[in-house]
C-alpha positions as CSV (number, residue, x, y, z in Angstrom):
1,M,148.7,111.8,128.2
2,E,147.5,109.3,125.7
3,I,145.6,106.4,128.1
4,K,146.9,103.1,125.9
5,L,145.2,100.1,127.4
6,S,146.6,96.5,126.8
7,K,144.8,93.8,123.9
8,K,144.2,91.4,126.7
9,I,142.0,94.8,128.6
10,M,140.2,95.1,125.4
11,S,139.8,91.6,123.8
12,K,138.6,90.4,127.5
13,L,136.1,93.5,127.8
14,G,134.6,92.6,124.7
15,K,134.4,88.4,124.8
16,T,132.6,89.4,128.7
17,N,130.1,92.3,127.1
18,A,129.6,89.4,123.8
19,E,128.8,86.3,126.0
20,F,126.6,87.7,128.6
21,N,124.8,91.0,126.5
22,L,126.2,93.5,129.0
23,I,126.3,96.3,126.8
24,E,123.7,96.8,123.4
25,E,122.7,99.4,120.5
26,G,120.9,102.2,122.3
27,D,122.3,102.1,126.1
28,K,122.7,105.2,127.8
29,I,124.8,103.6,131.0
30,L,125.7,105.6,134.5
31,V,129.3,104.6,135.2
32,G,130.3,104.3,139.2
33,L,133.3,105.9,139.0
34,S,135.0,105.9,142.8
35,G,138.3,107.3,141.0
36,G,140.4,104.1,142.4
37,K,142.3,102.1,139.7
38,D,139.1,99.2,138.9
39,S,136.7,102.3,137.9
40,L,139.0,104.8,136.5
41,T,140.1,101.7,133.7
42,M,136.6,100.7,133.5
43,V,135.5,103.8,132.5
44,H,139.1,104.1,129.8
45,A,137.5,100.7,128.5
46,L,134.2,101.7,127.9
47,K,135.4,105.2,125.7
48,E,137.4,102.5,124.0
49,Q,135.1,99.9,122.8
50,Q,132.7,103.4,122.4
51,R,135.4,104.0,119.2
52,R,135.4,100.6,118.4
53,A,132.2,98.8,118.7
54,A,129.6,98.7,115.9
55,F,126.6,99.4,117.5
56,K,126.0,103.0,119.8
57,F,125.8,103.8,123.4
58,E,126.3,106.3,125.5
59,F,128.0,107.1,128.8
60,I,128.4,109.4,131.8
61,A,130.7,108.7,134.7
62,V,129.5,109.8,138.5
63,T,131.0,110.5,141.3
64,V,129.5,110.3,144.6
65,G,130.9,112.6,147.6
66,Y,130.4,111.0,150.8
67,G,129.8,115.1,152.3
68,M,133.7,114.3,153.8
69,G,135.5,117.4,151.9
70,E,136.5,115.1,149.5
71,N,138.5,116.5,146.7
72,F,138.1,115.7,143.0
73,D,140.4,118.3,141.0
74,R,142.5,116.0,139.9
75,L,139.7,113.2,138.5
76,I,137.7,116.1,137.3
77,E,140.5,117.2,135.5
78,H,141.4,113.6,134.0
79,C,137.8,113.2,132.8
80,K,137.9,116.2,131.5
81,E,141.4,116.2,129.3
82,H,140.1,112.6,127.9
83,E,136.9,114.0,126.8
84,I,134.7,111.5,130.2
85,P,131.4,112.6,130.7
86,H,131.5,113.5,134.7
87,I,129.5,114.4,137.0
88,I,130.2,114.4,141.2
89,H,127.2,114.2,143.1
90,D,127.4,114.9,146.8
91,T,126.2,113.2,149.8
92,Q,125.8,112.9,153.4
93,I,125.7,109.9,153.8
94,F,128.8,110.1,156.2
95,D,126.6,112.6,158.4
96,L,124.3,109.7,158.3
97,A,126.6,107.3,158.8
98,E,128.1,107.8,162.1
99,E,125.3,107.2,164.6
100,K,124.7,103.6,162.6
101,I,128.5,102.9,162.3
102,R,129.1,103.1,166.6
103,K,126.8,100.7,166.3
104,N,127.6,98.5,163.8
105,S,130.6,97.7,163.0
106,S,130.0,97.0,159.6
107,F,130.4,100.0,158.3
108,C,131.8,99.0,154.4
109,S,129.1,97.2,153.6
110,F,126.9,100.1,155.2
111,F,128.7,102.6,152.6
112,S,128.4,100.1,149.8
113,R,124.7,100.0,150.0
114,M,124.3,104.0,150.8
115,R,126.9,104.4,147.6
116,R,124.8,102.2,145.3
117,G,121.2,103.4,146.1
118,T,122.5,107.0,145.2
119,L,123.8,105.7,141.9
120,Y,119.8,103.6,141.6
121,G,118.4,106.7,142.2
122,L,121.1,108.9,140.0
123,A,120.3,106.5,137.1
124,E,117.1,107.1,137.0
125,K,116.8,110.4,137.2
126,L,119.3,110.9,133.5
127,G,117.9,108.3,131.8
128,C,120.0,105.6,132.2
129,N,118.6,102.3,131.5
130,K,122.1,100.2,132.9
131,L,124.5,100.9,135.8
132,A,128.0,99.9,135.1
133,L,130.4,98.7,138.6
134,G,133.6,98.1,138.8
135,H,133.9,94.7,140.2
136,H,136.9,92.5,139.2
137,L,137.2,88.1,139.3
138,D,139.5,88.9,142.4
139,D,136.0,90.6,143.5
140,A,133.7,88.2,142.2
141,V,135.8,84.9,144.0
142,E,136.9,86.9,147.2
143,S,132.8,87.1,147.6
144,F,132.4,83.7,146.9
145,F,134.7,82.4,149.6
146,M,133.3,84.9,151.8
147,N,129.8,83.9,151.7
148,F,130.8,80.0,151.8
149,I,132.9,80.8,155.0
150,Y,131.2,83.1,157.0
151,N,127.5,83.1,155.5
152,G,127.0,79.4,154.8
153,Q,126.0,80.6,151.1
154,M,127.2,79.8,147.3
155,R,126.8,83.3,146.3
156,S,129.3,85.9,144.0
157,L,128.8,88.8,141.8
158,A,126.5,88.2,138.7
159,P,127.7,89.7,135.7
160,K,124.5,91.2,134.9
161,Y,121.4,91.5,137.0
162,K,118.3,93.1,136.8
163,A,117.5,95.7,140.3
164,G,114.0,95.7,142.1
165,N,114.1,99.4,140.2
166,G,114.3,97.3,137.0
167,L,118.0,99.0,136.1
168,I,119.8,96.9,134.2
169,V,123.1,96.6,136.9
170,I,126.1,95.3,134.3
171,R,130.1,94.4,135.8
172,P,132.3,94.5,132.8
173,L,135.5,93.6,134.3
174,I,134.2,90.8,136.0
175,Q,136.3,88.3,134.4
176,M,139.8,90.5,134.6
177,R,142.5,90.3,136.9
178,E,142.7,92.9,139.5
179,R,146.3,92.8,138.7
180,Q,145.6,93.4,135.6
181,L,143.5,96.8,136.0
182,A,146.0,97.7,138.9
183,A,149.0,97.4,136.0
184,A,147.4,99.1,133.4
185,A,146.4,102.1,135.8
186,V,149.8,102.8,136.5
187,E,151.5,102.1,133.3
188,N,149.1,105.2,132.2
189,S,149.9,106.7,135.4
190,M,146.0,107.8,136.2
191,P,145.1,110.5,139.1
192,T,143.8,107.0,141.2
193,V,141.9,107.9,144.6
194,G,143.5,106.2,147.4
195,D,142.8,105.5,150.7
196,E,142.2,109.0,151.5
197,A,138.7,108.7,150.3
198,C,137.4,105.8,151.8
199,P,134.8,106.8,154.8
200,A,135.8,104.2,157.0
201,M,139.8,105.4,157.5
202,R,137.6,108.6,159.2
203,F,136.2,106.2,162.3
204,D,137.8,105.1,165.0
205,V,136.4,101.4,165.0
206,K,138.4,97.6,164.2
207,M,138.8,97.2,160.6
208,P,137.4,94.6,158.6
209,H,139.3,91.0,158.8
210,A,137.0,89.3,156.5
211,R,138.3,89.9,153.0
212,A,141.8,90.6,153.9
213,S,141.6,87.1,155.6
214,T,140.0,85.8,152.3
215,K,142.4,87.9,149.9
216,E,145.8,86.5,151.9
217,M,144.3,82.8,151.8
218,L,143.0,83.1,148.2
219,A,147.2,84.4,147.6
220,K,148.3,80.8,149.1
221,M,146.2,78.9,147.6
222,E,147.1,80.7,144.0
223,K,150.0,80.0,144.5
224,E,150.2,76.0,145.5
225,F,147.1,76.2,142.2
226,P,148.3,78.6,139.6
227,S,145.2,77.9,137.7
228,L,143.2,78.6,140.3
229,F,141.0,81.6,138.9
230,T,140.6,80.0,135.8
231,S,139.2,77.2,136.8
232,L,136.9,79.1,139.3
233,N,135.7,81.4,136.2
234,A,134.9,78.3,134.3
235,A,133.1,77.3,137.7
236,F,131.0,80.3,137.8
237,K,129.0,79.3,134.9
238,N,129.2,75.5,135.3
239,I,127.2,74.6,138.6
240,S,125.7,71.5,139.1
241,V,122.4,72.8,141.3
242,D,121.5,69.1,141.6
243,S,124.2,67.6,143.1
244,F,124.0,70.1,146.4
245,F,121.5,69.4,149.3
246,M,118.4,70.9,148.1
247,K,114.9,70.1,149.1
248,E,112.4,68.6,146.3
249,D,109.8,71.2,145.8
């Protein structure tokens, strides 16, 4: 089945890329492909951008296995069908996590850190100069409010940043809404991987409430203020640092 992404998605991808210089001539990009709606839509958008762009770049999609006996057969077949370079990288992150998670209920951040570290190492090994992650605008806004409410920080997700090892991390979908990506996955019958591949589901621990509560709060706010996410997207680029409680150097 041919994958057809909307003009809105491809237009937003192109504008975000131009605005932040995410993908450039000669880049070799490792794309984190979990198999969820966001990363699957991203890998197809990059494939289409590769076809359209005036500059040349390469990418390889990498799926990190946690060592839980996950079945990625449908994802592997999908990537083959659409000529998407793809590898599965198996790890023992799940076994390593068991002891720590009994002591620390923040298992989502643990797995996220471990997966990110694995991708950093693989990017270096495969000769990639950039790592593409599938975070979208909803993720950025949720992260902002979670840091604001729970950590007392004004912090979100950058479209582009340099990791400690020099790798450039990019987020091509950062100005798109989650519902746009979900719709693209459904419309194209993508073989999305769901909660069955989430390691948290294998642990008898209380699910973290912060993100769910933040999502619920933002949904209520957006009903009252429909332009909320548009305004926040603009605000993230228009920060008046000198209006906050900053000490002078």
